[in-house]
C-alpha positions in Angstrom: 18.1 -87.4 -7.5 15.1 -87.3 -9.7 13.6 -83.7 -10.5 10.2 -85.1 -11.1 10.1 -84.0 -15.0 8.7 -85.9 -17.6 11.9 -86.3 -19.4 13.7 -87.7 -16.2 10.7 -90.2 -15.7 11.0 -91.3 -19.5 14.9 -91.6 -19.4 14.5 -94.0 -16.2 11.4 -95.7 -17.2 11.3 -99.5 -17.1 8.7 -101.5 -18.3 6.3 -102.4 -15.2 6.1 -106.2 -14.7 2.7 -105.8 -13.0 -0.3 -103.6 -13.1 0.5 -102.6 -9.4 3.9 -101.1 -10.6 2.2 -99.3 -13.6 -0.6 -97.6 -11.2 2.5 -96.6 -8.7 4.4 -95.1 -11.5 1.8 -92.9 -12.9 0.6 -91.8 -9.3 4.2 -90.5 -8.3 3.4 -87.3 -6.8 6.2 -85.5 -8.6 5.1 -87.0 -12.0 1.6 -85.6 -11.3 2.8 -82.3 -10.2 4.9 -81.7 -13.3 2.4 -82.8 -15.7 -1.1 -81.9 -14.4 -1.1 -78.7 -16.3 0.1 -80.6 -19.5 -2.9 -82.8 -18.9 -5.2 -79.7 -18.9 -3.5 -78.5 -22.1 -4.1 -81.8 -23.9 -7.7 -81.8 -22.8 -8.1 -78.4 -24.6 -6.5 -80.0 -27.7 -8.9 -82.9 -27.6 -11.8 -80.5 -27.0 -10.8 -78.6 -30.1 -10.5 -81.6 -32.2 -14.1 -82.9 -31.3 -15.3 -79.3 -31.8 -14.1 -79.2 -35.4 -15.5 -82.6 -36.2 -19.0 -81.4 -35.2 -18.6 -78.0 -36.9 -17.9 -79.6 -40.2 -21.0 -81.8 -39.7 -23.2 -78.9 -38.8 -23.6 -79.6 -35.2 -22.7 -76.1 -34.0 -24.2 -76.7 -30.5 -21.9 -79.4 -29.5 -18.9 -77.3 -31.0 -20.1 -74.3 -28.8 -19.8 -76.5 -25.8 -16.2 -77.8 -27.0 -15.0 -74.4 -27.4 -16.1 -73.4 -23.8 -14.3 -76.5 -22.3 -11.2 -75.6 -24.4 -11.3 -71.9 -23.0 -11.8 -73.3 -19.4 -8.8 -75.7 -19.8 -6.7 -73.3 -21.4 -7.2 -70.9 -18.5 -6.5 -73.5 -15.8 -3.5 -74.9 -17.5 -1.5 -71.7 -17.0 -3.1 -71.2 -13.5 -2.2 -74.9 -12.4 1.4 -74.4 -13.8 2.1 -71.3 -11.8 0.4 -72.3 -8.6 2.4 -75.5 -8.7 5.5 -74.0 -9.7 5.5 -76.5 -12.6 6.1 -74.3 -15.6 8.3 -75.6 -18.3 9.3 -75.2 -21.9 7.4 -78.3 -22.9 4.4 -76.7 -21.4 4.5 -73.6 -23.3 5.1 -75.4 -26.6 2.2 -77.6 -25.7 -0.1 -74.7 -25.0 0.6 -73.2 -28.3 0.2 -76.2 -30.2 -3.2 -77.0 -28.6 -4.3 -73.4 -29.2 -3.4 -73.8 -32.8 -6.3 -76.3 -33.2 -8.8 -75.2 -30.9 -8.2 -71.4 -31.4 -6.5 -71.2 -34.9 -8.0 -74.1 -37.0 -11.6 -74.1 -35.4 -12.3 -70.2 -36.3 -10.9 -70.8 -39.7 -13.5 -73.6 -40.3 -16.3 -71.6 -38.9 -15.4 -68.7 -41.5 -15.1 -71.0 -44.1 -18.7 -72.7 -43.3 -20.3 -69.0 -43.5 -18.5 -68.3 -46.9 -19.6 -71.7 -48.2 -22.8 -70.6 -49.7 -21.0 -68.1 -51.9 -19.4 -70.6 -54.4 -16.7 -69.2 -56.5 -18.5 -65.9 -57.2 -16.7 -62.8 -55.9 -18.3 -59.6 -57.3 -19.8 -61.0 -60.0 -16.4 -62.6 -61.0 -16.2 -66.3 -61.2 -13.1 -67.6 -59.6 -11.3 -70.8 -60.2 -11.7 -71.7 -56.7 -14.3 -71.5 -54.1 -14.1 -68.3 -51.6 -14.6 -70.3 -48.5 -10.9 -70.9 -48.5 -10.2 -67.4 -47.9 -11.8 -68.1 -44.2 -8.3 -70.2 -43.6 -6.6 -66.7 -43.6 -7.6 -66.8 -39.9 -5.9 -70.0 -39.4 -2.8 -68.8 -41.0 -2.6 -65.7 -39.0 -3.5 -67.3 -35.7 -0.3 -69.6 -36.4 1.8 -66.5 -37.0 0.4 -64.9 -34.0 1.1 -68.0 -31.8 4.7 -68.1 -33.0 5.3 -64.6 -32.5 3.9 -64.7 -29.0 6.2 -67.6 -28.1 9.3 -65.5 -29.1 8.2 -62.1 -27.2 9.0 -61.9 -23.7 7.3 -58.7 -23.1 3.6 -59.9 -23.3 3.4 -60.9 -19.6 0.7 -58.4 -18.3 -0.8 -57.8 -21.7 -1.3 -59.1 -25.1 0.1 -57.7 -28.3 -2.7 -58.0 -30.7 -6.0 -59.9 -30.2 -5.3 -63.2 -28.5 -6.5 -66.3 -30.4 -9.2 -67.4 -27.8 -10.9 -64.0 -27.9 -10.6 -64.2 -31.9 -12.2 -67.8 -31.8 -15.2 -66.3 -29.7 -15.8 -63.4 -32.0 -15.8 -65.7 -35.2 -17.8 -68.3 -33.9 -19.8 -66.0 -31.9 -21.0 -64.5 -35.5 -21.3 -68.0 -36.9 -23.6 -69.2 -34.0 -25.7 -66.4 -34.3 -26.2 -66.9 -38.0 -27.2 -70.6 -37.3 -29.5 -69.5 -34.5 -31.2 -66.3 -35.9 -30.4 -66.3 -39.6 -32.2 -69.6 -40.5 -35.3 -68.8 -42.8 -37.4 -71.2 -40.7 -36.4 -69.2 -37.4 -39.5 -67.6 -35.6 -37.6 -65.7 -33.1 -35.8 -63.2 -35.5 -36.3 -60.5 -37.8 -33.9 -62.5 -40.2 -31.2 -59.9 -39.8 -28.4 -62.3 -39.4 -29.7 -64.4 -42.5 -29.8 -61.4 -44.5 -26.4 -60.2 -43.5 -24.6 -63.5 -44.1 -26.7 -64.6 -47.1 -26.2 -61.5 -49.1 -22.9 -60.1 -48.1 -19.7 -62.0 -48.8 -18.1 -58.8 -48.7 -18.9 -58.4 -44.8 -17.5 -61.7 -44.2 -14.4 -61.3 -46.1 -13.7 -57.9 -44.4 -14.1 -59.5 -41.1 -11.9 -62.0 -42.2 -9.1 -59.5 -42.9 -9.7 -57.4 -39.9 -9.5 -60.6 -37.7 -6.5 -61.6 -39.3 -4.7 -58.3 -39.0 -5.9 -57.7 -35.3 -4.1 -61.1 -34.7 -0.7 -59.7 -35.4 -1.2 -56.1 -34.7 0.7 -53.9 -32.5 -2.3 -53.1 -30.2 -1.9 -53.8 -26.9 -4.8 -55.9 -25.5 -5.8 -56.2 -22.0 -4.8 -59.5 -20.2 -6.4 -61.0 -17.0 -3.2 -61.0 -15.1 -2.8 -58.7 -12.1 0.7 -57.3 -12.0 -0.3 -55.3 -8.5 -3.1 -55.1 -6.2 -3.5 -51.2 -6.5 -7.0 -50.4 -7.9 -5.7 -47.7 -10.3 -3.4 -50.3 -11.8 -6.4 -52.5 -12.6 -8.9 -50.0 -13.9 -8.7 -51.7 -17.7 -9.4 -55.1 -16.2 -12.3 -53.8 -14.1 -13.7 -51.9 -17.0 -13.4 -55.1 -19.2 -15.2 -57.2 -16.5 -18.2 -54.9 -15.7 -18.8 -53.8 -19.2 -18.5 -57.4 -20.4 -21.1 -58.7 -17.6 -23.6 -55.7 -18.5 -23.2 -56.5 -22.2 -24.2 -60.3 -21.6 -26.9 -59.4 -19.4 -28.6 -56.9 -21.6 -28.0 -58.7 -25.2 -27.6 -62.4 -23.8 -26.3 -64.6 -26.6 -26.3 -62.0 -29.2 -23.8 -60.3 -26.9 -21.0 -62.7 -27.2 -19.3 -61.2 -30.2 -20.1 -57.6 -28.9 -17.9 -58.6 -25.7 -15.1 -59.3 -27.9 -15.8 -56.0 -29.9 -15.9 -54.2 -26.4 -12.7 -55.8 -25.4 -11.1 -54.4 -28.3 -12.3 -51.0 -27.7 -11.6 -50.7 -24.1 -7.9 -52.2 -24.8 -7.5 -49.1 -27.2 -8.8 -46.5 -24.6 -6.4 -47.8 -22.1 -3.3 -48.1 -24.2 -1.2 -46.0 -22.2 -1.7 -48.1 -19.0 -1.0 -51.4 -20.5 2.5 -52.2 -19.7 
């Protein structure tokens, strides 16, 4: 009897002799059930690819939309897999591969774009290469983090180290603020962001190093998975949720990277409760 898995369907697959048979094959309920979450994961990957293309071309607003879409799809692929009891090793591998693009390569490109104006100058030293390539440290450590996560069975109700989606929001949030408020033509800013990014490659390199370390750090980070329904067991999640909403209400778009900083701080406070 067929188990409805993709591999079983592939093994028993015969070329349909009509459009009707083809439609019937892909509409099989077992096929849909076992691969719906994977379709969301591939959607995350597609959105990440589109976001990177637009980021390279300078269309940061479209990239922001693509990141939001990837975040939503990344959340719901796991939710759907658990709800439909269709979790699989294939789904787990696909999820990490998709995250590597949407939340690994993309933030590396964002940091590269921020470092690009500095050329090959580092503290008055002329390097044989442009310092923008240091931005890809984020990509390398994102890959390392995802590989570690796949081999770690302990991270069910918490993350060990900063998860790649949160890191992407932090890095791209900084880039987005620079593009909006850092422009010399901007009339809605005191030019703080422009001054910060245009005059301090040291700041950006420090952010790159800290971000890369956080990805593989032993620090426990809050995961929005509920182990129990008892209120005391969910204090960290409630503190994160309420605090994050307040930050966004007060600071609006400027608060996006601040939410991630708050997330890190609140995780540090509740270290003993994360298990």
